C-alpha positions in Angstrom: -9.1 3.7 21.0 -5.2 3.3 19.9 -5.4 3.3 16.1 -2.0 3.7 14.6 -1.9 7.7 13.2 -0.5 6.6 9.9 -3.1 4.1 8.9 -5.1 5.6 6.1 -8.6 4.6 6.3 -11.1 5.8 3.4 -14.9 5.2 3.8 -17.6 4.5 0.8 -21.0 6.4 1.8 -24.0 6.6 0.4 -25.4 9.5 0.0 -29.2 8.7 -1.3 -30.1 9.4 2.1 -29.6 12.3 3.5 -30.2 12.1 6.8 -28.8 9.0 7.5 -25.7 10.8 5.0 -25.3 13.5 8.5 -25.7 11.0 10.8 -22.8 9.0 9.1 -21.0 11.8 8.7 -20.5 13.0 12.2 -19.2 9.2 13.2 -17.0 8.8 10.8 -15.4 12.4 11.2 -15.2 11.0 15.0 -13.6 8.2 14.4 -9.7 8.2 13.2 -10.8 7.7 9.4 -8.9 10.3 7.4 -10.6 9.9 3.9 -14.4 9.7 2.8 -15.8 8.2 -0.1 -19.3 9.9 -1.1 -21.1 7.7 -3.9 -24.6 7.8 -4.8 -26.7 4.5 -6.2 -24.4 2.1 -4.0 -26.6 -0.7 -5.6 -24.9 -0.1 -9.5 -21.3 0.3 -7.3 -21.9 3.8 -7.0 -22.4 7.7 -8.8 -21.9 11.3 -8.9 -23.8 12.3 -5.6 -26.4 15.2 -5.8 -25.3 18.1 -5.1 -27.9 18.6 -2.2 -25.1 15.2 -0.9 -21.9 17.0 -2.1 -22.9 20.2 0.3 -23.9 18.6 3.5 -21.0 16.8 3.4 -18.6 19.9 2.1 -20.5 21.5 5.4 -19.9 19.1 7.7 -16.6 17.0 7.1 -14.0 18.4 9.2 -10.5 20.1 8.5 -9.0 16.4 9.1 -10.5 13.7 7.3 -10.6 14.7 3.0 -14.0 14.5 0.8 -13.4 12.4 -2.6 -16.5 12.4 -4.6 -17.6 10.1 -7.3 -17.6 11.3 -10.7 -19.8 8.8 -12.5 -22.6 8.6 -14.3 -22.3 5.8 -17.2 -23.3 2.5 -14.9 -23.2 0.3 -17.9 -19.8 0.0 -18.7 -16.6 1.9 -18.1 -16.7 4.1 -21.6 -17.0 7.1 -21.6 -18.2 8.8 -24.4 -17.7 12.6 -25.1 -21.8 13.6 -23.9 -20.7 10.9 -20.7 -16.9 13.3 -20.8 -19.1 16.8 -20.7 -21.6 15.4 -17.6 -18.5 14.6 -15.6 -16.6 18.0 -16.3 -19.7 19.2 -15.2 -19.7 16.9 -12.1 -16.0 17.6 -11.0 -16.3 21.1 -11.2 -19.9 21.2 -8.9 -17.9 18.6 -6.4 -14.8 21.6 -5.9 -17.4 24.6 -5.3 -19.2 22.2 -2.9 -15.9 21.4 -0.5 -14.7 18.3 -2.3 -11.0 17.6 -1.5 -11.0 14.9 -4.3 -12.2 13.0 -7.1 -12.9 9.1 -7.8 -13.2 8.6 -11.7 -12.5 5.8 -14.0 -12.6 5.2 -17.9 -11.4 2.2 -20.0 -10.7 2.1 -24.2 -12.8 -0.4 -26.3 -10.0 -3.0 -25.7 -10.3 -2.7 -22.0 -7.2 -0.2 -21.5 -6.9 2.7 -19.5 -8.5 5.3 -22.3 -5.5 8.0 -21.8 -7.4 10.8 -23.4 -10.3 11.1 -21.3 -8.6 10.3 -17.7 -6.3 13.2 -19.2 -9.3 15.6 -19.7 -10.4 14.3 -16.5 -7.2 15.0 -14.7 -6.5 17.8 -15.8 -10.2 19.5 -14.9 -9.5 17.9 -11.5 -6.7 19.2 -10.8 -7.4 23.3 -12.1 -9.9 23.2 -9.2 -6.8 21.7 -7.2 -8.3 18.5 -6.5 -6.6 15.0 -5.2 -7.5 12.4 -8.3 -8.5 8.4 -7.6 -9.0 5.9 -10.7 -11.2 4.1 -9.2 -12.5 0.3 -9.8 -12.5 0.4 -12.9 -8.3 -0.9 -12.9 -9.6 -4.3 -11.9 -11.8 -5.2 -15.3 -7.8 -4.3 -16.8 -6.1 -7.1 -17.8 -2.4 -5.7 -18.4 -2.5 -3.7 -14.6 1.0 -3.1 -14.0 1.1 -1.3 -17.6 -2.5 0.5 -16.8 -0.5 1.6 -12.9 2.3 3.5 -15.2 -0.4 4.6 -17.5 -2.2 6.4 -14.8 1.1 7.7 -13.2 2.0 9.1 -16.5 -1.7 10.7 -16.1 -1.1 12.3 -12.9 -3.2 10.2 -10.7 -2.4 10.5 -7.2 -4.6 6.8 -6.4 -5.9 4.1 -7.5 -8.9 1.7 -6.2 -8.3 -1.9 -6.2 -9.5 -5.4 -4.4 -6.5 -7.3 -6.6 -9.0 -9.4 -8.0 -11.4 -9.0 -10.9 -14.2 -6.7 -11.4 -16.9 -8.9 -10.4 -15.0 -12.0 -9.3 -17.0 -11.4 -6.3 -13.8 -11.9 -4.5 -11.8 -9.4 -2.5 -9.2 -7.4 -1.0 -8.6 -10.4 0.6 -8.7 -13.2 -1.8 -6.1 -10.5 -4.0 -3.7 -9.3 -1.6 -0.6 -11.1 -3.3 -1.2 -8.6 -6.5 -1.9 -6.0 -3.9 1.5 -6.4 -3.3 2.7 -6.6 -6.8 1.0 -3.4 -7.4 2.3 -1.8 -4.2 6.4 -2.7 -5.4 5.4 -1.6 -8.7 3.9 1.4 -8.1 7.6 2.1 -6.2 5.9 5.2 -4.3 4.9 6.8 -7.4 1.1 6.5 -6.8 -1.0 5.5 -4.0 -2.7 1.8 -3.9 -6.0 2.0 -2.4 -7.1 -1.6 -1.2 -10.8 -2.3 -1.0 -13.0 -4.9 -1.5 -14.8 -6.5 1.4 -12.4 -4.5 4.5 -13.3 -5.7 7.6 -12.1 -5.7 11.0 -10.8 -9.6 10.8 -9.0 -8.8 7.9 -7.2 -6.1 7.9 -5.2 -6.9 10.0 -3.0 -8.5 7.1 -3.6 -6.1 4.8 -2.4 -4.1 7.3 1.1 -5.5 7.9 1.5 -7.2 4.2 0.6 -4.6 2.1 2.8 -1.7 4.7 6.2 -3.8 4.4 5.7 -3.5 -0.2 6.5 0.3 1.2 4.8 3.5 -0.5 1.5 4.7 0.2 -1.2 2.8 0.8 -4.7 3.3 2.4 -7.6 1.1 2.8 -11.2 1.4 2.2 -14.4 0.3 3.2 -18.4 0.3 2.5 -19.9 -2.8 4.0 -17.5 -3.8 6.6 -18.3 -0.3 8.7 -22.1 -0.6 8.0 -24.9 -2.2 10.1 -28.5 -1.9 8.7 -30.0 1.0 7.1 -27.1 1.9 6.0 -25.8 3.2 9.5 -22.4 3.4 9.7 -20.8 1.7 13.2 -17.9 3.5 14.8 -17.3 0.1 17.0 -16.3 -1.3 13.3 -14.1 1.7 12.2 -12.4 1.5 15.4 -11.7 -2.1 14.7 -10.4 -1.5 11.5 -7.8 1.2 12.5 -7.3 -0.8 15.9 -6.6 -4.1 13.6 -3.5 -6.1 13.8 -2.1 -9.3 11.8 
């Protein structure tokens, strides 16, 4: 493989089938991908995985691969009430105890903005456990994303995941490349922009090249683009994304 070592590829893995997860962890950790996002229930856009899945991933992930755990218990909306917050804080504690290096979460207010008090509490819990923090694609449901980006930076988030297209629009990062460019430019190196949504070998090259020109930390996030049937990760698809050029 001739992949550029500066490219950061984050691979989303479904944690529902532990046997398949074991196989997929081995493939990803030997592919050149630098980061794993562990999720359950991908049919609902990802929820907090079981402690068994966290334990397995924590045991098998290699030292050069980051392990991020999805923290999401409410699949109906991005609103987080007091009860849900308590569950999320407990899940962050569990992720840290089982080998995670980071967590992924999000919360929006009734007005559709970043719910700063909730996110602040989640960041505080994560940072106490020395975990990195990614704001998930609830970001794509926000109207004023540039103000939201500043809010996330001020709250101490390390990364934000976005397709550059509206949430549930059916469009992916390739269609949102101009918005993603604008976000990377606005971030100005203060937060990493993770471009995700329909990332494949066919569009990864353009995403790598175009977004890298804006400077600042950048990574690509892929799920469907690296999986074959029965949720099995394809090593060749991972290589193709990492080797992709515009």
